[in-house]
C-alpha positions as CSV (number, residue, x, y, z in Angstrom):
1,M,-10.8,-24.3,4.8
2,K,-8.9,-27.6,5.6
3,R,-7.4,-25.5,8.5
4,A,-10.8,-24.6,10.2
5,A,-12.7,-28.1,9.5
6,G,-9.7,-29.8,11.4
7,L,-10.0,-26.9,14.2
8,L,-14.1,-27.7,14.5
9,A,-13.3,-31.7,14.3
10,A,-10.5,-30.7,17.6
11,I,-12.7,-28.6,19.3
12,A,-15.2,-31.6,19.4
13,V,-13.8,-34.0,19.9
14,L,-12.6,-32.7,22.8
15,L,-15.6,-31.3,24.2
16,T,-16.7,-35.3,24.1
17,Q,-13.9,-36.3,26.2
18,A,-15.0,-33.2,28.8
19,S,-15.4,-34.5,32.1
20,C,-14.8,-34.4,36.1
21,L,-12.5,-36.9,37.2
22,G,-12.5,-38.2,40.2
23,S,-16.0,-36.5,41.2
24,R,-18.7,-38.1,43.1
25,Q,-22.3,-37.2,42.7
26,I,-23.8,-35.6,46.4
27,N,-26.0,-38.6,47.2
28,E,-22.6,-41.0,47.5
29,L,-21.0,-38.6,50.0
30,A,-21.7,-38.3,54.1
31,L,-21.4,-34.7,54.6
32,V,-19.8,-34.0,57.8
33,T,-20.8,-30.7,59.8
34,A,-19.1,-31.1,62.6
35,V,-16.7,-32.9,64.5
36,G,-15.5,-34.2,67.6
37,L,-12.5,-35.3,69.4
38,D,-11.7,-37.0,72.5
39,L,-9.4,-39.7,74.0
40,G,-10.4,-43.3,73.2
41,N,-11.4,-46.3,75.4
42,K,-8.3,-47.9,74.7
43,P,-4.9,-46.3,75.6
44,G,-3.3,-44.3,73.1
45,T,-5.8,-43.9,71.0
46,I,-8.3,-41.4,69.7
47,R,-12.3,-41.1,69.2
48,V,-13.3,-39.3,66.3
49,S,-17.2,-38.2,66.5
50,A,-18.9,-36.5,63.1
51,Q,-22.3,-35.2,62.5
52,I,-23.4,-35.8,59.0
53,I,-26.3,-35.0,57.0
54,R,-28.2,-36.6,54.0
55,P,-29.2,-33.4,51.6
56,A,-31.7,-34.9,50.2
57,D,-33.9,-35.8,53.8
58,A,-32.5,-32.6,55.9
59,R,-34.8,-30.8,55.7
60,G,-38.2,-29.0,57.2
61,Q,-37.9,-27.4,60.9
62,T,-38.2,-31.0,63.0
63,G,-35.7,-32.4,61.0
64,A,-38.0,-35.8,59.8
65,P,-37.1,-37.6,57.5
66,S,-38.8,-37.0,53.8
67,G,-38.9,-40.1,51.9
68,G,-38.7,-42.5,54.9
69,T,-34.8,-43.6,54.3
70,G,-33.2,-42.7,56.9
71,E,-32.4,-40.1,59.5
72,P,-31.5,-36.6,57.6
73,I,-28.9,-35.8,60.7
74,Y,-27.1,-38.7,62.5
75,S,-23.9,-39.1,64.5
76,I,-21.2,-41.9,64.3
77,S,-18.1,-42.2,66.2
78,S,-14.7,-44.5,65.9
79,E,-11.6,-44.9,67.4
80,G,-8.2,-45.2,66.0
81,A,-4.1,-44.8,66.6
82,S,-4.5,-41.6,65.2
83,I,-7.1,-38.8,63.6
84,F,-6.8,-40.3,60.3
85,D,-6.8,-44.1,61.3
86,A,-10.1,-43.2,63.0
87,I,-11.6,-41.4,60.2
88,R,-10.8,-44.5,58.3
89,N,-12.5,-46.5,60.6
90,L,-15.8,-44.7,59.9
91,G,-16.1,-46.3,56.9
92,R,-16.9,-49.4,58.4
93,I,-20.1,-48.1,60.0
94,S,-20.5,-45.2,57.1
95,S,-21.9,-46.9,53.6
96,R,-20.7,-43.2,52.1
97,R,-17.7,-41.3,51.9
98,V,-17.0,-38.8,54.8
99,Y,-16.9,-35.5,52.9
100,W,-15.4,-32.4,55.0
101,A,-15.8,-29.6,52.9
102,H,-18.7,-28.5,54.5
103,N,-17.6,-29.1,58.3
104,F,-18.9,-26.3,60.4
105,L,-16.7,-27.3,63.4
106,I,-13.9,-28.9,65.2
107,V,-15.0,-29.4,69.1
108,M,-12.1,-30.9,71.7
109,H,-12.4,-32.7,75.1
110,E,-10.4,-31.0,77.7
111,D,-8.3,-34.3,78.6
112,Y,-7.7,-34.0,74.7
113,A,-6.7,-30.9,74.7
114,R,-4.5,-31.3,77.8
115,K,-2.7,-33.6,76.1
116,G,-1.7,-32.0,73.3
117,I,-2.9,-30.6,69.7
118,E,-0.7,-30.7,67.2
119,D,-1.3,-34.0,65.6
120,M,-4.7,-32.4,65.1
121,V,-3.3,-29.0,63.8
122,D,-1.0,-31.1,61.1
123,F,-3.9,-33.4,60.3
124,F,-6.5,-30.6,59.2
125,T,-4.2,-28.0,58.0
126,R,-2.6,-31.1,55.2
127,N,-6.7,-31.9,54.7
128,H,-7.4,-30.3,51.6
129,E,-11.4,-30.8,51.9
130,L,-11.1,-29.1,55.3
131,R,-11.8,-25.1,55.1
132,M,-9.4,-23.0,57.3
133,N,-12.4,-20.8,58.4
134,T,-14.0,-24.2,60.4
135,W,-14.3,-23.2,63.8
136,V,-11.7,-24.3,66.4
137,A,-13.6,-25.2,70.5
138,V,-12.8,-27.4,73.6
139,T,-15.7,-28.5,76.0
140,P,-15.8,-30.0,79.8
141,D,-18.1,-32.1,78.1
142,R,-18.4,-35.0,75.8
143,P,-17.9,-34.0,72.2
144,D,-20.4,-36.5,70.4
145,E,-22.8,-35.0,72.7
146,V,-22.2,-31.6,71.5
147,V,-21.8,-32.3,67.4
148,S,-25.5,-34.4,68.0
149,T,-27.3,-31.4,69.9
150,I,-30.7,-30.6,68.3
151,T,-31.0,-27.0,69.1
152,G,-34.6,-26.2,67.6
153,L,-33.8,-23.6,65.8
154,E,-31.6,-24.9,63.1
155,V,-32.2,-28.3,61.1
156,V,-28.4,-29.0,61.4
157,P,-26.8,-28.6,64.9
158,G,-23.3,-28.0,63.3
159,E,-25.1,-25.1,61.5
160,A,-26.5,-23.6,64.9
161,V,-23.0,-23.6,66.2
162,D,-21.5,-22.0,63.6
163,R,-24.1,-19.2,63.9
164,L,-23.6,-18.6,66.8
165,F,-19.5,-17.9,66.1
166,Q,-21.4,-15.4,63.1
167,N,-23.0,-13.7,65.7
168,N,-20.5,-13.9,68.5
169,H,-19.6,-9.9,68.0
170,V,-23.0,-9.0,69.6
171,V,-22.5,-10.8,72.9
172,G,-18.6,-10.9,73.1
173,R,-18.0,-13.5,75.9
174,A,-16.0,-16.2,73.7
175,P,-13.0,-15.4,71.2
176,A,-14.1,-16.4,67.7
177,S,-11.5,-19.1,66.6
178,N,-11.1,-20.8,63.3
179,M,-8.2,-23.1,62.1
180,M,-6.4,-20.1,60.7
181,N,-5.7,-18.0,63.5
182,L,-5.4,-21.3,65.8
183,E,-2.6,-22.4,63.0
184,E,-1.0,-19.0,62.9
185,A,-0.8,-18.5,67.1
186,F,0.4,-22.5,66.7
187,L,3.5,-21.2,64.6
188,S,4.0,-18.1,66.3
189,S,6.7,-17.6,68.5
190,S,4.8,-14.2,70.4
191,T,2.2,-15.2,71.5
192,E,0.1,-18.3,72.5
193,P,-3.1,-20.3,71.1
194,V,-6.7,-19.5,72.9
195,L,-9.9,-21.3,71.4
196,A,-13.9,-20.5,72.3
197,R,-15.2,-23.2,74.6
198,L,-18.4,-24.7,74.0
199,K,-20.9,-26.4,76.7
200,L,-24.0,-28.5,77.1
201,M,-26.3,-26.2,79.4
202,P,-29.8,-27.3,80.6
203,R,-31.6,-24.5,79.3
204,G,-33.8,-25.4,76.4
205,I,-37.8,-25.6,77.0
206,S,-39.8,-28.4,75.5
207,N,-43.3,-27.7,73.4
208,K,-44.3,-30.8,74.8
209,K,-43.5,-29.8,78.4
210,P,-43.2,-26.1,78.9
211,E,-43.7,-26.5,82.8
212,E,-40.1,-28.2,82.9
213,H,-37.6,-25.4,82.0
214,G,-34.2,-26.6,80.8
215,S,-35.6,-30.1,79.9
216,L,-33.3,-29.8,76.9
217,K,-29.7,-29.2,76.5
218,Q,-28.2,-26.0,74.4
219,V,-25.2,-25.7,73.2
220,E,-23.3,-22.5,75.0
221,L,-20.4,-20.2,73.7
222,G,-18.8,-19.1,76.5
223,G,-15.6,-18.6,78.0
224,A,-12.1,-19.6,76.1
225,A,-9.3,-22.4,76.7
226,V,-6.2,-21.2,76.8
227,F,-2.9,-23.2,75.7
228,R,0.7,-23.1,76.2
229,G,2.3,-24.6,73.1
230,D,-0.5,-27.2,72.0
231,K,-1.4,-28.2,75.5
232,M,-3.9,-26.6,77.1
233,V,-3.5,-25.2,80.7
234,G,-6.7,-24.0,82.0
235,W,-10.2,-21.8,81.3
236,L,-11.2,-18.8,81.3
237,N,-14.6,-17.3,82.9
238,V,-16.7,-15.2,80.5
239,K,-15.7,-12.3,82.2
240,E,-11.8,-13.3,81.5
241,A,-13.4,-13.9,78.0
242,R,-14.7,-10.7,77.9
243,G,-10.9,-8.9,78.7
244,L,-9.2,-11.4,76.1
245,L,-11.4,-9.9,72.6
246,F,-10.2,-6.3,73.7
247,F,-6.8,-7.7,73.1
248,L,-7.4,-10.2,70.1
249,E,-10.7,-8.7,68.4
250,R,-11.0,-4.7,70.1
251,L,-14.6,-5.9,70.6
252,G,-16.4,-2.9,69.7
253,S,-19.4,-3.2,71.5
254,G,-21.2,-4.5,74.5
255,I,-23.2,-3.9,77.5
256,E,-22.5,-3.3,81.3
257,V,-24.6,-3.1,84.2
258,V,-23.9,-0.7,86.8
259,K,-25.7,0.3,90.0
260,C,-27.4,3.9,90.4
261,P,-26.5,6.3,92.7
262,N,-27.7,5.7,95.9
263,T,-29.8,3.2,95.6
264,D,-29.8,-0.6,94.6
265,A,-31.4,-0.3,91.6
266,T,-29.6,-0.5,88.3
267,M,-28.7,1.3,84.5
268,S,-27.4,-0.8,81.6
269,I,-24.9,1.0,79.4
270,E,-23.9,0.1,76.1
271,F,-20.3,0.4,75.4
272,K,-19.1,1.2,71.9
273,R,-16.2,2.1,69.4
274,A,-13.9,0.4,72.2
275,H,-10.3,0.6,70.8
276,L,-7.7,-1.0,73.3
277,K,-4.3,0.1,72.5
278,V,-0.8,-1.6,74.1
279,T,2.5,0.8,74.0
280,P,5.6,-0.9,75.2
281,T,8.8,0.4,76.8
282,Y,12.2,-1.4,77.3
283,A,14.4,-0.4,79.8
284,N,17.0,-2.2,82.5
285,K,16.8,-5.1,80.4
286,E,13.2,-5.3,81.6
287,P,9.9,-4.9,79.4
288,R,7.0,-3.3,80.5
289,F,3.8,-2.4,78.9
290,L,1.1,0.4,79.0
291,V,-2.4,-0.6,78.2
292,R,-4.9,2.0,77.6
293,L,-8.7,1.7,76.6
294,S,-11.4,4.1,75.5
295,T,-14.9,4.1,74.9
296,E,-18.2,5.7,74.6
297,G,-21.2,5.0,75.9
298,D,-24.9,5.4,76.1
299,I,-27.4,4.7,78.8
300,V,-30.1,1.9,77.3
301,E,-31.8,1.5,80.6
302,N,-32.1,3.8,83.2
303,G,-34.0,2.1,86.7
304,C,-32.7,4.4,89.1
305,G,-35.8,6.9,88.7
306,I,-34.0,9.7,88.9
307,N,-32.9,12.5,85.8
308,L,-29.6,12.0,84.3
309,D,-28.2,15.1,85.0
310,D,-24.2,15.8,84.6
311,G,-23.4,14.7,88.0
312,V,-25.3,11.1,87.9
313,R,-23.7,11.1,83.7
314,K,-20.4,11.1,85.1
315,E,-20.5,9.0,88.0
316,A,-21.7,6.6,85.5
317,Q,-19.1,7.1,83.6
318,E,-16.4,6.4,86.3
319,K,-18.4,3.1,87.1
320,L,-18.3,2.0,83.3
321,A,-14.4,2.7,83.7
322,L,-14.5,0.5,86.6
323,K,-16.0,-2.6,85.2
324,L,-14.1,-2.8,82.1
325,K,-10.8,-1.7,83.9
326,S,-12.0,-5.1,85.9
327,D,-12.3,-7.2,82.7
328,V,-8.9,-6.4,81.5
329,V,-7.2,-6.5,84.9
330,S,-8.6,-10.3,85.2
331,V,-7.7,-11.7,82.1
332,I,-4.0,-10.2,82.4
333,D,-3.8,-11.2,85.7
334,K,-4.8,-14.6,84.9
335,A,-2.3,-14.5,81.8
336,Q,0.4,-13.4,84.1
337,K,-0.3,-15.2,87.0
338,D,-2.2,-18.4,86.8
339,Y,-1.2,-19.4,83.4
340,K,2.3,-17.6,83.0
341,T,1.7,-17.7,79.2
342,D,1.0,-14.9,77.1
343,F,-2.1,-15.3,74.5
344,L,-3.0,-11.8,75.0
345,K,-0.4,-10.8,71.9
346,F,1.9,-8.6,73.8
347,G,4.6,-10.4,72.6
348,D,3.4,-9.1,69.0
349,V,3.7,-5.1,70.0
350,F,7.0,-5.9,71.8
351,R,8.3,-7.6,69.0
352,N,7.2,-4.9,66.3
353,K,8.7,-2.3,68.1
354,Y,11.9,-4.0,69.6
355,P,13.2,-6.4,67.1
356,E,16.8,-6.6,67.8
357,E,15.9,-7.1,71.6
358,W,12.9,-9.2,71.0
359,R,15.9,-12.2,69.0
360,V,17.2,-12.1,73.0
361,V,14.1,-12.3,75.0
362,K,11.8,-14.6,72.6
363,R,13.7,-17.3,74.2
364,D,11.9,-17.3,77.2
365,W,9.2,-14.8,76.6
366,N,6.4,-16.3,78.3
367,R,8.9,-16.2,81.7
368,T,9.7,-13.0,81.1
369,F,5.9,-11.8,80.0
370,A,5.2,-13.4,83.7
371,K,7.6,-10.8,85.3
372,A,6.8,-7.8,83.1
373,Q,4.7,-4.9,84.7
374,I,1.5,-3.7,82.9
375,D,-0.4,-0.4,83.8
376,V,-3.9,-0.1,82.4
377,E,-6.2,3.4,82.2
378,I,-9.5,3.1,81.1
379,K,-11.4,6.1,79.3
380,A,-15.1,5.8,79.0
381,V,-17.4,8.8,78.1
382,I,-21.7,8.5,77.9
383,K,-22.4,10.7,75.2
384,S,-26.1,10.1,75.4
385,G,-28.6,8.7,77.6
386,V,-31.9,7.7,78.7
387,V,-33.8,10.6,79.9
388,K,-37.4,9.7,80.6
389,T,-38.6,8.8,84.1
390,V,-41.7,8.3,85.8
391,G,-43.0,11.8,87.1
392,T,-40.7,14.1,85.6
393,E,-40.2,16.4,82.4
394,I,-38.0,15.3,79.2
395,R,-35.0,17.1,79.4
C-alpha cells in the first residue's frame, strides 16, 4: 500500500512539472511563408526578403486586417555578410521572432544563383526549422517582389506559389524542385541541379479596371534554371523544360497541338502514360545512349472538320511523335552543346549499369557526356479521338 501511494505521489509531481521548454505562443512568432535571396547593395553582402503572416489577421479573401492591429501579410528585408547574419538583422525591424517551419518557398535572384548557392544549401539544410520539401526556385525578377505579389486567389502569396508547384503535373512546364532533391543533386557526382523558374508576368485583371488587361502582375511557374556544381549556367524555356520533365519526373500526361491534314486548322492531343527509358552502352571507351519514349494519346479537340479515320489518326500519331521528339531533342542539345552539363541524369543510368567504368569517367563526366552520342526514338499511339464533326455522322 505504501509503495502504491508513493508511486501515485511521484506521478502527481511529474504531471505538475510537465511543460514544453522553450515553447512560444503563436502570437509571439513572425511566420515566414516565402523567402527571397539576392545580392546586397554593398559588395559581399546578401539581402534576405521574408514574407511574413500574422495568423490572427490573415483571414478573408482580401487580406484585410480583422482587428485593426496591422497588416496581416507584409514583407521585410535586411542585408548581412551571410544569410544567417541577414536573418538575424531582420530582428531589428521585426518585433516577433522569425519562424521558418511554415515556409513554402525559397526563391533566388539569377545573379545570386550565378555567383554560387553553396552557402544557401548549407544553411537551409542545417536549419532544423525548415522543411526539406520547401520549394526552391530562381527568378530573373526581384525576389522581394516575387514573395510579396498578391495573386488574388489565395490570401497568402507563399501558399499560392505552393499550389502552383502542387498542380505543376497538370501543366508540365517546370520541374517541381524542392530542398530535398536540390541537396541530392548538389551532392551527386553523376547529375547536376536544376531548379524551377518563377517570373512576374502582367497577366492579372483588376476588378476595378477590367479594361486594363495585364494591370496586375502574377507569378508564373515555367522554365528552369540549370546549374553546374553550385553555379547557375543558364535557363531552359518552357519547351525545353517539358523535355526535361520526361527525364526527371516521367511526365505522365500533357497536351500537344498539331496541324490538321491539308488545312491550317489544329487538333489537340492529350498524351497519357508517357514513359521514358534511357539505355546506356559502352564500347571503345565511349558511352552511348538510346532514349526511348512511348506514350498513348487521345484527340480531345478536333478543329479539322473531317472524320478521324485510320489515315487521319495515323498522321496525327506521327505529328505527335515529332512534337515530343522535338521537346526531348531540344533539351538534350541544350545540355550537350550549350551548357555542357548533365542535368538529365544520364550519369545515373550509366553508373548503375557500368559501376567499374564509372569510376574512370566520373572525374570528367560533363565533358564526356557532352561528346556522347544520344539516339532518340518516340512511339506514340492514339487510342481514341473526337469523331463528331459538323455535317457528319457519329462513327
